Backbone as a chain_set.jsonl record, in Angstrom:
{"seq": "MRPLEELIAEAARAEVRLDVEAAAVRTASAATIDGLFHVPLLALTIVTIVRARHTSLPTSDVATWTLGTLSRHFEALRLSKSHLRWSVLLRRRCADALVFLETSQLIAVQEGPPRTLKLTLNGREFIRKASAGTDETGVLARQLARAHQSVARAGLELL", "coords": {"N": [[-9.853, -23.421, 198.834], [-7.98, -20.408, 199.069], [-4.599, -19.632, 197.993], [-3.187, -18.105, 199.987], [-4.698, -18.601, 202.279], [-4.283, -21.341, 202.468], [-1.553, -21.361, 203.033], [-1.545, -20.105, 205.529], [-3.041, -21.964, 207.004], [-1.34, -24.189, 206.836], [0.897, -23.188, 208.207], [-0.228, -22.886, 210.722], [-0.743, -25.572, 211.398], [1.874, -26.465, 211.594], [2.646, -25.122, 213.765], [3.844, -22.613, 213.531], [4.652, -19.324, 214.268], [4.053, -16.013, 213.44], [5.028, -12.711, 213.916], [3.642, -9.971, 212.961], [3.249, -6.597, 212.303], [0.189, -4.847, 212.195], [0.02, -2.394, 210.863], [2.145, -2.548, 209.071], [1.264, -4.524, 207.323], [-0.963, -3.252, 206.182], [0.321, -1.135, 204.856], [1.936, -2.535, 203.025], [-0.015, -3.872, 201.485], [-1.361, -1.725, 200.377], [0.598, -0.632, 198.772], [0.838, -2.388, 196.606], [-1.413, -1.851, 195.155], [-1.169, 0.74, 194.369], [-0.08, 1.108, 191.809], [-2.233, 0.845, 190.147], [-3.42, 3.315, 190.13], [-2.09, 5.028, 188.433], [-2.181, 7.514, 186.067], [-1.445, 7.242, 183.249], [-1.747, 4.415, 182.822], [-4.468, 4.091, 183.433], [-5.529, 5.763, 181.445], [-4.774, 4.438, 179.064], [-6.217, 2.086, 179.427], [-8.859, 3.076, 179.416], [-9.059, 4.111, 176.787], [-8.77, 1.73, 175.389], [-11.078, 0.356, 176.214], [-13.146, 2.041, 175.263], [-12.669, 1.85, 172.535], [-13.257, -0.85, 172.073], [-15.95, -1.176, 172.65], [-19.281, -1.495, 171.404], [-21.3, 0.174, 171.824], [-21.842, 3.489, 173.096], [-19.916, 4.791, 175.851], [-20.96, 5.821, 178.915], [-19.785, 8.574, 180.881], [-20.141, 8.259, 183.574], [-19.841, 5.569, 184.018], [-17.221, 4.944, 183.61], [-15.176, 4.497, 185.606], [-16.059, 2.093, 186.754], [-16.022, 0.206, 184.607], [-13.336, 0.407, 183.964], [-12.071, -0.495, 186.311], [-13.139, -3.102, 186.32], [-11.964, -4.173, 183.996], [-9.197, -3.892, 184.54], [-9.001, -5.438, 186.883], [-9.584, -7.917, 185.879], [-7.399, -8.304, 184.3], [-5.111, -7.981, 186.022], [-4.29, -10.19, 188.372], [-3.93, -9.867, 191.164], [-5.597, -7.785, 191.867], [-8.155, -8.759, 192.006], [-8.81, -9.682, 194.528], [-9.116, -7.379, 196.028], [-11.056, -5.97, 194.779], [-13.711, -5.4, 195.569], [-13.383, -3.471, 197.53], [-12.082, -1.468, 196.111], [-14.006, -0.717, 194.308], [-15.525, 1.267, 195.402], [-13.762, 3.289, 195.686], [-12.741, 6.552, 196.088], [-10.405, 7.721, 195.249], [-9.728, 6.164, 192.982], [-11.842, 6.864, 191.253], [-11.356, 9.614, 191.02], [-8.835, 9.62, 189.816], [-9.497, 8.342, 187.426], [-11.084, 10.332, 186.347], [-9.096, 12.269, 186.039], [-7.587, 10.959, 184.071], [-9.454, 10.98, 181.994], [-9.616, 13.741, 181.516], [-6.994, 14.172, 180.647], [-7.016, 12.558, 178.303], [-8.982, 13.849, 176.814], [-7.884, 16.41, 176.546], [-5.588, 15.812, 175.087], [-6.775, 15.141, 172.789], [-7.611, 12.539, 172.174], [-9.902, 11.342, 172.968], [-13.317, 12.234, 172.765], [-15.778, 13.931, 174.601], [-19.127, 13.55, 174.53], [-21.561, 16.022, 174.555], [-24.489, 16.683, 176.534], [-27.251, 15.208, 178.371], [-26.719, 12.328, 178.825], [-23.609, 12.072, 179.185], [-21.256, 10.896, 177.091], [-18.485, 8.876, 175.919], [-16.33, 9.067, 173.102], [-14.111, 7.814, 170.688], [-11.679, 9.785, 169.077], [-10.403, 10.539, 165.777], [-7.648, 10.743, 166.044], [-7.393, 9.295, 168.418], [-8.232, 6.739, 167.618], [-6.181, 6.11, 165.8], [-3.971, 6.214, 167.521], [-4.495, 4.07, 169.39], [-4.613, 1.965, 167.629], [-1.99, 1.875, 166.609], [-0.61, 1.516, 169.022], [-1.612, -0.976, 169.878], [-0.677, -2.611, 167.877], [2.0, -2.65, 168.256], [5.17, -4.135, 169.183], [6.355, -3.753, 171.532], [6.354, -3.242, 175.152], [4.112, -1.651, 175.677], [2.415, -2.266, 173.54], [1.932, -4.993, 174.014], [0.644, -4.827, 176.516], [-1.616, -3.275, 175.784], [-2.956, -5.056, 174.055], [-3.46, -7.157, 175.848], [-5.102, -5.854, 177.692], [-7.267, -5.346, 176.031], [-8.175, -7.965, 175.596], [-8.851, -8.617, 178.218], [-10.919, -6.784, 178.659], [-12.787, -7.713, 176.772], [-13.394, -10.163, 177.909], [-14.598, -9.33, 180.311], [-16.763, -7.939, 179.234], [-18.174, -10.004, 177.957], [-18.785, -11.694, 180.133], [-20.011, -9.956, 181.832], [-20.297, -7.244, 184.16], [-19.404, -7.756, 187.509], [-21.418, -7.02, 190.106], [-21.585, -6.63, 193.159]], "CA": [[-9.148, -22.468, 199.646], [-7.014, -19.578, 198.355], [-3.21, -19.956, 198.368], [-2.814, -17.475, 201.252], [-5.379, -19.341, 203.339], [-3.582, -22.616, 202.586], [-0.292, -21.087, 203.713], [-1.851, -19.835, 206.936], [-3.444, -23.231, 207.61], [-0.137, -25.014, 206.958], [1.702, -22.601, 209.283], [-0.893, -23.196, 211.992], [-0.502, -26.992, 211.676], [3.282, -26.616, 211.973], [2.808, -24.278, 214.948], [4.709, -21.489, 213.216], [4.035, -18.067, 214.693], [4.635, -14.823, 212.834], [4.653, -11.471, 214.571], [3.609, -8.947, 211.927], [2.463, -5.435, 212.703], [-0.952, -4.581, 211.311], [0.339, -1.223, 210.032], [3.03, -3.002, 207.99], [0.428, -5.25, 206.363], [-1.748, -2.251, 205.446], [1.234, -0.414, 203.971], [2.338, -3.439, 201.942], [-1.145, -4.139, 200.591], [-1.662, -0.489, 199.652], [1.655, -0.399, 197.787], [0.607, -3.179, 195.404], [-2.539, -1.294, 194.424], [-0.834, 2.085, 193.913], [0.147, 1.094, 190.369], [-3.529, 0.976, 189.486], [-3.844, 4.699, 190.093], [-1.283, 5.83, 187.519], [-3.038, 8.05, 185.005], [-1.2, 6.638, 181.934], [-2.368, 3.087, 182.759], [-5.916, 4.295, 183.365], [-5.846, 6.341, 180.131], [-4.674, 3.362, 178.069], [-7.344, 1.184, 179.665], [-10.084, 3.741, 178.97], [-9.048, 4.133, 175.316], [-8.999, 0.344, 174.96], [-12.488, 0.043, 176.466], [-13.985, 2.814, 174.336], [-12.475, 1.273, 171.195], [-13.85, -2.186, 171.97], [-17.408, -1.176, 172.86], [-20.136, -1.225, 170.246], [-22.17, 1.269, 172.239], [-21.078, 4.543, 173.757], [-19.641, 4.572, 177.272], [-21.241, 7.005, 179.733], [-18.675, 8.935, 181.759], [-20.427, 7.76, 184.923], [-19.471, 4.153, 184.081], [-15.808, 4.774, 183.264], [-14.405, 3.887, 186.701], [-16.509, 0.715, 186.948], [-15.494, -0.614, 183.516], [-11.881, 0.418, 184.074], [-11.732, -1.423, 187.39], [-13.461, -4.455, 185.87], [-10.956, -4.603, 183.025], [-7.901, -4.042, 185.211], [-9.029, -6.557, 187.829], [-9.536, -9.144, 185.083], [-6.028, -8.441, 183.796], [-4.17, -8.132, 187.127], [-4.838, -11.169, 189.308], [-3.899, -9.382, 192.545], [-6.681, -6.833, 192.11], [-9.438, -9.455, 192.197], [-9.092, -9.812, 195.954], [-9.466, -6.094, 196.622], [-11.974, -5.287, 193.865], [-14.905, -4.897, 196.247], [-13.006, -2.237, 198.22], [-11.735, -0.459, 195.114], [-15.199, -0.29, 193.588], [-16.026, 2.49, 196.037], [-12.616, 4.151, 195.913], [-12.818, 7.923, 195.582], [-9.15, 7.954, 194.55], [-9.843, 5.563, 191.652], [-12.743, 7.694, 190.44], [-10.688, 10.884, 190.738], [-7.778, 9.37, 188.828], [-10.162, 8.094, 186.134], [-11.458, 11.661, 185.851], [-7.841, 12.864, 185.56], [-7.255, 10.301, 182.806], [-10.381, 11.503, 180.979], [-9.174, 15.106, 181.188], [-5.788, 14.003, 179.842], [-7.387, 12.041, 176.987], [-9.723, 14.88, 176.093], [-6.929, 17.473, 176.23], [-4.708, 15.327, 174.029], [-7.676, 14.903, 171.651], [-7.75, 11.117, 171.873], [-11.3, 11.022, 173.26], [-14.236, 13.368, 172.835], [-16.914, 13.717, 175.49], [-20.341, 14.045, 173.889], [-22.366, 16.845, 175.46], [-25.874, 16.25, 176.691], [-27.484, 14.534, 179.651], [-25.86, 11.149, 179.021], [-22.271, 12.404, 178.676], [-20.641, 9.648, 176.655], [-17.149, 8.975, 175.347], [-16.157, 8.62, 171.726], [-12.73, 7.941, 170.224], [-11.455, 10.68, 167.949], [-9.541, 9.921, 164.761], [-6.321, 10.613, 166.684], [-7.495, 8.206, 169.389], [-8.251, 5.46, 166.882], [-4.844, 5.888, 165.262], [-3.097, 5.94, 168.656], [-4.698, 2.727, 169.948], [-4.263, 1.014, 166.576], [-0.528, 1.755, 166.616], [-0.18, 0.948, 170.302], [-1.975, -2.408, 169.909], [0.115, -3.341, 166.889], [3.403, -2.613, 168.65], [5.764, -5.327, 169.785], [6.949, -3.355, 172.801], [5.529, -3.518, 176.334], [2.831, -0.955, 175.54], [1.603, -3.058, 172.623], [1.505, -6.211, 174.707], [-0.327, -4.424, 177.52], [-2.85, -2.855, 175.102], [-3.65, -6.267, 173.585], [-3.943, -7.892, 177.014], [-6.24, -5.097, 178.224], [-8.401, -5.576, 175.123], [-8.686, -9.302, 175.918], [-9.486, -8.547, 179.54], [-12.203, -6.097, 178.501], [-13.7, -8.638, 176.083], [-13.816, -11.153, 178.895], [-15.535, -8.664, 181.202], [-17.975, -7.625, 178.459], [-18.911, -11.251, 177.755], [-19.271, -12.224, 181.408], [-20.765, -8.917, 182.527], [-19.667, -6.708, 185.361], [-19.879, -8.313, 188.769], [-21.79, -5.846, 190.89], [-21.088, -6.621, 194.526]], "C": [[-8.169, -21.685, 198.766], [-5.606, -19.919, 198.823], [-2.787, -19.338, 199.7], [-3.447, -18.218, 202.426], [-4.721, -20.702, 203.557], [-2.265, -22.443, 203.335], [-0.512, -20.853, 205.2], [-2.234, -21.125, 207.653], [-2.233, -24.142, 207.825], [0.756, -24.496, 208.078], [1.099, -22.921, 210.643], [-0.666, -24.66, 212.373], [0.934, -27.233, 212.146], [3.634, -25.795, 213.21], [3.847, -23.169, 214.741], [3.968, -20.212, 213.587], [4.787, -16.911, 214.051], [4.126, -13.587, 213.562], [4.769, -10.349, 213.538], [2.727, -7.81, 212.403], [1.363, -5.177, 211.692], [-0.673, -3.411, 210.382], [1.228, -1.621, 208.851], [2.249, -3.74, 206.922], [-0.379, -4.266, 205.526], [-0.87, -1.503, 204.456], [1.622, -1.283, 202.78], [1.192, -3.688, 200.979], [-1.519, -2.903, 199.802], [-0.638, -0.249, 198.547], [1.408, -1.187, 196.513], [-0.516, -2.603, 194.557], [-2.215, 0.085, 193.86], [-0.607, 2.155, 192.405], [-1.128, 1.261, 189.573], [-3.903, 2.438, 189.269], [-2.976, 5.586, 189.212], [-2.125, 6.221, 186.32], [-2.723, 7.442, 183.637], [-1.82, 5.238, 181.775], [-3.88, 3.207, 182.644], [-6.321, 4.835, 181.996], [-5.798, 5.271, 179.041], [-5.841, 2.393, 178.208], [-8.645, 1.797, 179.154], [-10.159, 3.776, 177.452], [-9.342, 2.745, 174.77], [-10.473, -0.035, 175.111], [-13.389, 0.758, 175.455], [-13.868, 2.255, 172.924], [-13.253, -0.036, 171.033], [-15.371, -2.195, 172.052], [-18.149, -0.851, 171.569], [-21.129, -0.11, 170.555], [-21.316, 2.303, 172.961], [-20.952, 4.245, 175.252], [-19.962, 5.852, 178.036], [-20.074, 7.296, 180.673], [-18.897, 8.412, 183.183], [-20.024, 6.295, 185.096], [-17.985, 3.898, 183.858], [-15.036, 4.055, 184.368], [-14.776, 2.421, 186.892], [-15.936, -0.209, 185.874], [-13.968, -0.686, 183.566], [-11.425, -0.556, 185.157], [-12.013, -2.861, 186.975], [-12.404, -5.01, 184.931], [-9.607, -4.834, 183.701], [-7.889, -5.211, 186.192], [-9.063, -7.889, 187.1], [-8.108, -9.393, 184.605], [-5.024, -8.721, 184.915], [-4.802, -9.001, 188.207], [-4.929, -10.628, 190.731], [-5.055, -8.442, 192.862], [-8.016, -7.516, 192.381], [-9.813, -9.544, 193.665], [-9.562, -8.495, 196.571], [-10.48, -5.328, 195.781], [-13.186, -4.704, 194.585], [-14.604, -3.608, 197.014], [-12.722, -1.119, 197.23], [-12.95, 0.08, 194.374], [-15.722, 1.039, 194.119], [-14.914, 3.513, 196.251], [-12.801, 5.525, 195.262], [-11.551, 8.235, 194.792], [-9.194, 7.372, 193.136], [-10.72, 6.417, 190.748], [-12.098, 9.029, 190.08], [-9.596, 10.695, 189.694], [-8.359, 9.025, 187.455], [-10.603, 9.417, 185.516], [-10.221, 12.39, 185.33], [-7.436, 12.268, 184.216], [-8.17, 10.787, 181.686], [-9.996, 12.913, 180.552], [-7.937, 15.046, 180.304], [-6.148, 13.557, 178.419], [-8.133, 13.075, 176.15], [-8.793, 16.022, 175.673], [-5.997, 17.066, 175.094], [-5.484, 14.917, 172.781], [-7.692, 13.437, 171.205], [-9.186, 10.655, 172.088], [-12.09, 12.318, 173.261], [-15.388, 12.99, 173.76], [-18.125, 14.364, 174.828], [-21.167, 14.819, 174.909], [-23.791, 16.325, 175.504], [-26.028, 15.515, 178.007], [-26.716, 13.215, 179.799], [-24.487, 11.436, 178.417], [-21.547, 11.103, 178.355], [-19.297, 9.919, 175.995], [-17.126, 8.426, 173.935], [-14.691, 8.806, 171.363], [-12.674, 8.929, 169.068], [-10.624, 9.93, 166.906], [-8.122, 9.74, 165.31], [-6.309, 9.459, 167.677], [-7.494, 6.842, 168.721], [-6.862, 5.114, 166.349], [-3.871, 5.524, 166.382], [-3.257, 4.504, 169.147], [-4.4, 1.655, 168.901], [-2.757, 0.78, 166.562], [-0.029, 1.109, 167.905], [-0.452, -0.552, 170.348], [-1.137, -3.235, 168.944], [1.587, -3.431, 167.283], [3.873, -3.903, 169.286], [6.431, -5.005, 171.121], [5.986, -3.651, 173.95], [4.161, -2.844, 176.253], [1.894, -1.738, 174.631], [1.064, -4.322, 173.274], [0.43, -5.881, 175.735], [-1.653, -4.021, 176.874], [-3.638, -4.069, 174.615], [-4.219, -7.066, 174.759], [-5.132, -7.18, 177.657], [-7.469, -5.285, 177.347], [-9.019, -6.953, 175.388], [-9.41, -9.317, 177.256], [-10.847, -7.86, 179.436], [-13.216, -6.991, 177.784], [-14.244, -9.672, 177.047], [-14.851, -10.558, 179.851], [-16.853, -8.38, 180.476], [-18.821, -8.87, 178.225], [-19.551, -11.742, 179.045], [-20.164, -11.229, 182.143], [-20.018, -8.453, 183.756], [-20.27, -7.38, 186.579], [-20.187, -7.153, 189.689], [-21.425, -5.977, 192.35], [-20.939, -7.998, 195.006]], "O": [[-7.597, -22.238, 197.826], [-5.429, -20.438, 199.925], [-2.088, -19.991, 200.474], [-2.798, -18.436, 203.449], [-4.612, -21.166, 204.692], [-1.904, -23.272, 204.17], [0.249, -21.347, 206.032], [-1.804, -21.358, 208.782], [-2.113, -24.788, 208.866], [1.319, -25.293, 208.828], [1.821, -23.195, 211.601], [-0.422, -24.962, 213.541], [1.182, -28.096, 212.988], [4.785, -25.779, 213.646], [4.617, -22.836, 215.642], [2.794, -20.047, 213.256], [6.015, -16.845, 214.115], [2.926, -13.444, 213.793], [5.86, -9.844, 213.277], [1.6, -8.026, 212.849], [1.576, -5.276, 210.484], [-1.089, -3.434, 209.224], [1.076, -1.086, 207.753], [2.539, -3.598, 205.734], [-0.476, -4.416, 204.308], [-1.287, -1.263, 203.323], [1.633, -0.807, 201.645], [1.406, -3.713, 199.767], [-1.955, -3.019, 198.657], [-0.983, 0.284, 197.492], [1.737, -0.705, 195.429], [-0.561, -2.849, 193.351], [-2.911, 0.558, 192.962], [-0.918, 3.173, 191.788], [-1.104, 1.763, 188.449], [-4.624, 2.761, 188.325], [-3.126, 6.807, 189.252], [-2.707, 5.371, 185.646], [-3.663, 7.139, 182.901], [-2.355, 4.915, 180.715], [-4.503, 2.504, 181.848], [-7.338, 4.418, 181.442], [-6.687, 5.209, 178.192], [-6.389, 1.931, 177.207], [-9.448, 1.108, 178.524], [-11.214, 3.498, 176.882], [-10.082, 2.601, 173.797], [-11.044, -0.675, 174.229], [-14.282, 0.148, 174.867], [-14.859, 2.193, 172.196], [-13.836, -0.292, 169.98], [-16.01, -3.129, 171.569], [-17.699, -0.041, 170.758], [-21.722, 0.475, 169.649], [-20.196, 2.012, 173.383], [-21.776, 3.539, 175.833], [-19.303, 6.87, 177.828], [-19.449, 6.376, 181.198], [-17.936, 8.154, 183.908], [-19.881, 5.832, 186.227], [-17.54, 2.751, 183.912], [-14.313, 3.099, 184.089], [-13.906, 1.593, 187.163], [-15.423, -1.284, 186.188], [-13.38, -1.72, 183.247], [-10.505, -1.345, 184.944], [-11.207, -3.75, 187.251], [-11.996, -6.165, 185.049], [-8.953, -5.849, 183.464], [-6.878, -5.902, 186.32], [-8.615, -8.897, 187.645], [-7.662, -10.537, 184.514], [-4.176, -9.603, 184.776], [-5.746, -8.58, 188.876], [-5.902, -10.901, 191.433], [-5.448, -8.321, 194.022], [-8.921, -6.894, 192.938], [-10.993, -9.491, 194.014], [-10.327, -8.503, 197.535], [-10.736, -4.154, 196.046], [-13.639, -3.614, 194.236], [-15.474, -2.745, 197.136], [-13.072, 0.037, 197.47], [-12.928, 1.203, 193.87], [-16.291, 1.837, 193.373], [-15.125, 4.511, 196.939], [-12.993, 5.637, 194.051], [-11.608, 8.932, 193.779], [-8.743, 8.019, 192.19], [-10.366, 6.664, 189.595], [-12.272, 9.523, 188.966], [-9.448, 11.517, 188.789], [-7.774, 9.378, 186.431], [-10.508, 9.603, 184.302], [-10.285, 13.057, 184.297], [-6.991, 12.989, 183.323], [-7.72, 10.985, 180.557], [-10.045, 13.244, 179.367], [-7.837, 15.781, 179.322], [-5.642, 14.116, 177.446], [-7.943, 13.165, 174.937], [-8.909, 16.539, 174.562], [-5.659, 17.885, 174.24], [-4.902, 14.402, 171.826], [-7.776, 13.138, 170.014], [-9.634, 9.693, 171.465], [-11.604, 13.362, 173.696], [-15.903, 11.873, 173.708], [-18.147, 15.573, 174.595], [-21.437, 14.321, 176.002], [-24.232, 15.608, 174.606], [-25.04, 15.232, 178.683], [-26.102, 13.008, 180.846], [-24.23, 11.084, 177.266], [-21.261, 10.306, 179.248], [-19.009, 11.037, 175.57], [-17.808, 7.453, 173.613], [-14.093, 9.831, 171.688], [-13.528, 8.907, 168.182], [-10.196, 8.802, 167.147], [-7.479, 8.718, 165.071], [-5.325, 8.725, 167.766], [-6.844, 5.908, 169.189], [-6.422, 3.968, 166.437], [-3.039, 4.631, 166.217], [-2.265, 3.793, 169.306], [-3.978, 0.552, 169.25], [-2.297, -0.361, 166.51], [0.863, 0.261, 167.881], [0.394, -1.318, 170.811], [-0.914, -4.424, 169.17], [2.337, -4.212, 166.697], [3.086, -4.663, 169.85], [7.003, -5.886, 171.763], [4.926, -4.242, 173.741], [3.164, -3.404, 176.709], [0.704, -1.859, 174.923], [-0.103, -4.676, 173.109], [-0.582, -6.575, 175.82], [-2.713, -4.395, 177.376], [-4.862, -4.105, 174.75], [-5.33, -7.589, 174.675], [-6.069, -7.833, 178.118], [-8.587, -5.374, 177.854], [-10.242, -7.094, 175.402], [-10.454, -9.954, 177.404], [-11.816, -8.302, 180.053], [-14.387, -7.015, 178.161], [-15.426, -10.014, 177.0], [-15.855, -11.197, 180.164], [-17.931, -8.563, 181.043], [-20.049, -8.805, 178.286], [-20.71, -12.154, 179.057], [-20.978, -11.62, 182.979], [-19.205, -9.186, 184.321], [-21.485, -7.554, 186.674], [-19.291, -6.375, 190.018], [-20.726, -5.013, 192.662], [-20.528, -8.213, 196.146]]}, "num_chains": 1, "name": "protein.A"}
C-alpha cells in the first residue's frame, strides 16, 4: 500500500472524518506539478538528456524522455506520470525550451524528416560547467543525469 492509502485506512479505522472540498484538492495537486513546467528546468533536463544519449534524440521524443527523467528524479511526479504523459502543456513547454535552447545556440536541430537534436560546442561547454558546479544547478544537473541513466537502462514505461 502507498503511504497515502495507509493514512486513509488508518483514519478510517480511527473513525476520523475529513471534510475537504474537491476543488481544493485539485488546486493543491496542480500546484505541486506546476514546477515541472518551468522552461529553465525543462531546458536543463533536455540538455542533460541530449548529452547523455549515444544516439540522436528525435524532437518528437523530447517530451517523453523529459517526463521520464523528471519523474525518475522527482518522486511526487511518479503518481501523476500517466496523466502528464498526454499533457499538451508539457509538450508546449518542452517546445518552448527547445526554442530557447536553439536560440541560445546550446542545441542544434538537424533538418530532415527525422528532426533530431544535437548539442553544440556551446551546449557541451555549458552542461560541462553546470555539471561540475558545486551550487544547486550543478547538483541538479548531476542528479538529472543519474535519473536519465536510470531511465535509459530500465527503458521508458509506456502506459
